[in-house]
ROSE-4610 file (N, C-alpha, C; in Angstrom, 1 decimal, always signed):
// ROSE-4610
residu = [M/M/M/W/W/W/G/G/G/P/P/P/Q/Q/Q/Q/Q/Q/A/A/A/S/S/S/P/P/P/V/V/V/D/D/D/H/H/H/V/V/V/F/F/F/V/V/V/V/V/V/Q/Q/Q/G/G/G/D/D/D/S/S/S/T/T/T/V/V/V/T/T/T/V/V/V/E/E/E/G/G/G/K/K/K/A/A/A/V/V/V/R/R/R/A/A/A/T/T/T/R/R/R/V/V/V/D/D/D/E/E/E/H/H/H/E/E/E/R/R/R/A/A/A/G/G/G/G/G/G/K/K/K/R/R/R/T/T/T/A/A/A/S/S/S/W/W/W/W/W/W/L/L/L/L/L/L/L/L/L/E/E/E/R/R/R/P/P/P/Y/Y/Y/M/M/M/V/V/V/Y/Y/Y/G/G/G/E/E/E/V/V/V/P/P/P/G/G/G/A/A/A/D/D/D/G/G/G/V/V/V/G/G/G/I/I/I/M/M/M/L/L/L/A/A/A/G/G/G/G/G/G/G/G/G/E/E/E/C/C/C/S/S/S/S/S/S/A/A/A/L/L/L/V/V/V/L/L/L/S/S/S/T/T/T/P/P/P]
num = [1/1/1/2/2/2/3/3/3/4/4/4/5/5/5/6/6/6/7/7/7/8/8/8/9/9/9/10/10/10/11/11/11/12/12/12/13/13/13/14/14/14/15/15/15/16/16/16/17/17/17/18/18/18/19/19/19/20/20/20/21/21/21/22/22/22/23/23/23/24/24/24/25/25/25/26/26/26/27/27/27/28/28/28/29/29/29/30/30/30/31/31/31/32/32/32/33/33/33/34/34/34/35/35/35/36/36/36/37/37/37/38/38/38/39/39/39/40/40/40/41/41/41/42/42/42/43/43/43/44/44/44/45/45/45/46/46/46/47/47/47/48/48/48/49/49/49/50/50/50/51/51/51/52/52/52/53/53/53/54/54/54/55/55/55/56/56/56/57/57/57/58/58/58/59/59/59/60/60/60/61/61/61/62/62/62/63/63/63/64/64/64/65/65/65/66/66/66/67/67/67/68/68/68/69/69/69/70/70/70/71/71/71/72/72/72/73/73/73/74/74/74/75/75/75/76/76/76/77/77/77/78/78/78/79/79/79/80/80/80/81/81/81/82/82/82/83/83/83/84/84/84/85/85/85/86/86/86/87/87/87]
x = [+104.5/+103.9/+105.5/+105.9/+107.1/+106.5/+106.6/+106.3/+107.5/+108.0/+109.1/+109.3/+107.6/+108.3/+108.3/+108.3/+108.4/+110.0/+110.3/+111.9/+112.4/+111.0/+110.9/+110.1/+109.3/+108.0/+107.5/+106.0/+105.0/+104.0/+104.0/+102.7/+101.4/+100.6/+99.2/+98.7/+97.3/+96.5/+95.3/+94.4/+93.3/+92.3/+90.9/+90.2/+88.6/+87.9/+87.3/+86.0/+85.4/+83.9/+82.5/+82.9/+81.6/+81.4/+80.2/+79.7/+79.1/+78.9/+78.4/+78.1/+77.0/+77.1/+77.5/+78.5/+78.9/+79.1/+79.3/+78.3/+80.0/+79.9/+81.1/+81.2/+80.9/+80.7/+79.1/+78.8/+76.8/+76.4/+77.6/+76.4/+76.8/+75.5/+76.0/+76.5/+77.6/+78.2/+78.4/+78.6/+78.3/+79.6/+80.3/+81.4/+82.1/+82.9/+83.6/+84.6/+84.0/+84.8/+85.7/+86.8/+87.9/+89.0/+88.7/+89.5/+91.1/+92.0/+93.4/+93.4/+94.2/+94.7/+96.2/+97.2/+98.2/+98.3/+98.7/+98.9/+99.4/+100.3/+100.6/+99.9/+98.9/+97.8/+96.5/+96.7/+95.1/+94.4/+95.2/+94.8/+94.5/+92.8/+92.8/+93.4/+94.0/+94.5/+93.8/+93.0/+92.2/+90.8/+90.0/+89.4/+89.0/+88.5/+88.7/+87.8/+87.2/+86.2/+86.2/+86.5/+87.2/+86.0/+86.7/+85.7/+86.7/+86.2/+86.9/+87.7/+86.4/+87.3/+87.5/+87.9/+88.4/+87.2/+88.0/+89.3/+89.7/+88.9/+89.6/+89.4/+89.6/+89.5/+88.8/+87.2/+86.6/+86.1/+87.0/+86.7/+87.5/+88.0/+88.5/+89.0/+88.8/+89.2/+89.9/+91.3/+91.7/+91.8/+91.8/+91.7/+92.5/+92.4/+93.2/+93.4/+94.7/+95.6/+94.1/+93.3/+92.8/+91.1/+90.9/+89.6/+89.0/+89.2/+88.7/+88.9/+87.9/+88.3/+88.9/+89.9/+90.3/+89.4/+88.6/+87.8/+88.9/+88.9/+89.7/+88.5/+88.1/+87.1/+87.6/+87.3/+88.1/+86.8/+87.3/+85.7/+87.2/+88.3/+88.9/+90.2/+91.4/+92.4/+93.3/+93.6/+93.9/+95.8/+95.7/+97.4/+98.1/+97.4/+98.4/+98.3/+99.1/+99.2/+99.4/+99.0/+98.8/+100.0/+100.7/+101.6/+101.6/+101.0/+101.3/+102.3/+103.0/+104.0/+104.0/+104.6/+104.5/+105.9/+106.0/+106.5/+107.5]
y = [+122.9/+122.5/+123.9/+122.7/+123.7/+123.3/+124.1/+124.4/+124.8/+124.5/+125.0/+126.4/+126.9/+128.5/+128.9/+128.7/+129.1/+129.1/+130.4/+129.7/+128.9/+128.5/+128.0/+127.5/+126.2/+125.5/+126.5/+126.3/+127.2/+126.3/+126.4/+125.8/+126.1/+124.7/+125.2/+124.1/+124.6/+124.3/+123.7/+122.6/+122.0/+121.7/+122.7/+122.9/+121.8/+120.7/+119.7/+120.6/+121.3/+122.2/+121.0/+120.1/+119.2/+118.5/+117.9/+117.4/+118.8/+119.0/+119.8/+119.2/+119.5/+119.1/+120.1/+119.4/+120.4/+119.4/+121.0/+120.0/+120.0/+118.5/+118.3/+117.8/+118.0/+117.4/+117.3/+118.4/+118.5/+117.7/+116.9/+116.3/+116.8/+116.1/+116.8/+115.5/+116.0/+115.2/+115.5/+114.5/+114.5/+114.1/+115.3/+115.4/+116.3/+116.2/+116.8/+117.4/+119.2/+120.1/+120.5/+120.9/+120.7/+122.1/+123.2/+124.7/+124.4/+125.0/+125.4/+126.4/+126.8/+128.1/+127.9/+129.2/+129.4/+129.6/+129.2/+129.3/+130.3/+130.9/+132.8/+133.6/+134.2/+134.8/+134.3/+133.1/+132.5/+133.2/+133.3/+133.2/+132.4/+131.8/+130.9/+131.0/+129.4/+129.2/+128.3/+127.5/+126.6/+126.1/+125.9/+124.9/+123.7/+122.3/+120.6/+120.0/+119.5/+118.3/+117.3/+116.3/+115.0/+114.3/+112.7/+111.6/+110.7/+109.8/+108.7/+107.5/+107.7/+106.5/+107.4/+106.4/+106.7/+107.4/+108.9/+109.3/+110.7/+110.5/+111.0/+112.6/+113.3/+114.6/+115.1/+115.5/+116.2/+117.1/+118.3/+119.0/+120.3/+121.6/+122.2/+124.0/+124.8/+126.6/+127.1/+127.4/+128.0/+129.9/+130.5/+131.9/+132.4/+133.2/+134.0/+135.3/+135.9/+136.9/+138.3/+138.4/+139.4/+139.1/+137.9/+137.6/+136.5/+136.5/+135.4/+134.0/+132.8/+131.9/+130.9/+130.3/+129.0/+128.1/+127.1/+125.9/+124.8/+124.0/+122.3/+121.5/+120.9/+119.8/+118.5/+117.6/+116.0/+115.0/+113.8/+113.2/+111.8/+112.1/+110.4/+110.4/+110.4/+109.8/+111.4/+111.8/+113.4/+113.0/+114.6/+114.8/+115.2/+115.9/+116.6/+116.0/+115.9/+115.9/+116.7/+116.6/+116.6/+116.2/+117.4/+116.7/+117.0/+116.3/+116.6/+116.2/+117.5/+117.0/+117.4/+116.7/+117.5/+117.7/+118.6/+119.2/+118.6]
z = [+104.7/+103.5/+102.5/+101.6/+100.7/+99.0/+98.6/+96.8/+96.3/+95.5/+94.2/+94.3/+94.2/+94.7/+96.1/+96.7/+98.1/+98.6/+99.4/+99.7/+100.9/+101.6/+103.4/+103.6/+103.8/+104.4/+104.7/+104.9/+105.7/+106.5/+107.7/+108.2/+108.0/+108.0/+107.7/+108.0/+108.6/+109.6/+108.2/+108.7/+108.4/+108.7/+108.4/+109.6/+108.9/+109.4/+109.0/+109.3/+108.1/+108.5/+107.9/+107.5/+107.7/+106.1/+106.0/+104.9/+103.8/+102.6/+101.9/+101.0/+99.9/+98.7/+98.0/+96.7/+95.3/+94.5/+93.4/+91.8/+90.8/+90.9/+90.4/+88.7/+88.1/+86.1/+86.1/+86.7/+86.5/+87.6/+88.2/+89.4/+90.4/+91.5/+93.1/+93.8/+94.3/+94.8/+96.7/+97.6/+98.9/+99.3/+100.0/+100.3/+101.1/+101.9/+103.4/+102.8/+103.2/+102.6/+104.1/+103.6/+104.2/+104.0/+104.8/+104.5/+105.1/+104.2/+104.2/+105.0/+105.7/+106.4/+106.6/+106.6/+106.9/+108.6/+109.1/+110.4/+111.1/+110.5/+110.8/+110.0/+110.9/+110.2/+109.8/+109.5/+109.2/+107.9/+106.8/+105.7/+104.9/+104.7/+104.0/+102.5/+102.4/+101.0/+99.9/+100.8/+99.8/+100.6/+99.9/+100.5/+99.5/+100.1/+99.6/+100.2/+99.0/+98.6/+99.0/+99.6/+100.5/+100.3/+100.1/+100.0/+100.5/+101.5/+101.9/+100.8/+99.8/+98.7/+97.6/+96.4/+94.7/+94.5/+94.1/+93.5/+94.6/+95.8/+97.5/+97.3/+96.2/+96.4/+94.8/+94.9/+94.2/+93.3/+94.7/+94.3/+95.1/+94.9/+95.3/+94.6/+95.9/+95.8/+96.2/+95.2/+95.8/+95.4/+96.6/+96.5/+95.0/+94.2/+93.5/+94.0/+93.3/+94.4/+93.8/+92.9/+93.0/+93.8/+94.4/+95.6/+94.8/+93.4/+92.7/+92.6/+92.8/+93.5/+91.9/+92.3/+91.3/+91.5/+90.7/+91.4/+90.5/+91.4/+90.8/+90.8/+89.8/+89.6/+89.3/+90.1/+90.2/+89.6/+89.6/+89.5/+88.6/+88.1/+88.2/+88.4/+87.6/+88.9/+89.2/+90.2/+90.6/+89.9/+89.1/+88.9/+90.1/+90.6/+91.8/+93.0/+94.3/+95.1/+96.2/+97.6/+98.5/+99.7/+100.0/+101.1/+102.1/+103.4/+105.0/+105.8/+106.6/+107.3/+108.4/+109.7/+110.8/+111.3/+112.8/+112.8/+113.6]
């Protein structure tokens, strides 16, 4: 993966954790949790809750620098993209 703030691409690993229920905009949603880790070192960079139908991503947690998570709730059209590449 690569982002504008990175000097070079970083390999990430996505691990499907299974189905769980998350609260999105006050409603319980059953979705599949996927944890994202950096391949080197195994640091968790995010957790995503996904569906097989629109809106696909319904919730996400990204650990902040101080360990506090940043939560992203979906529900409508997703305004960001997740790009996956293979070596």
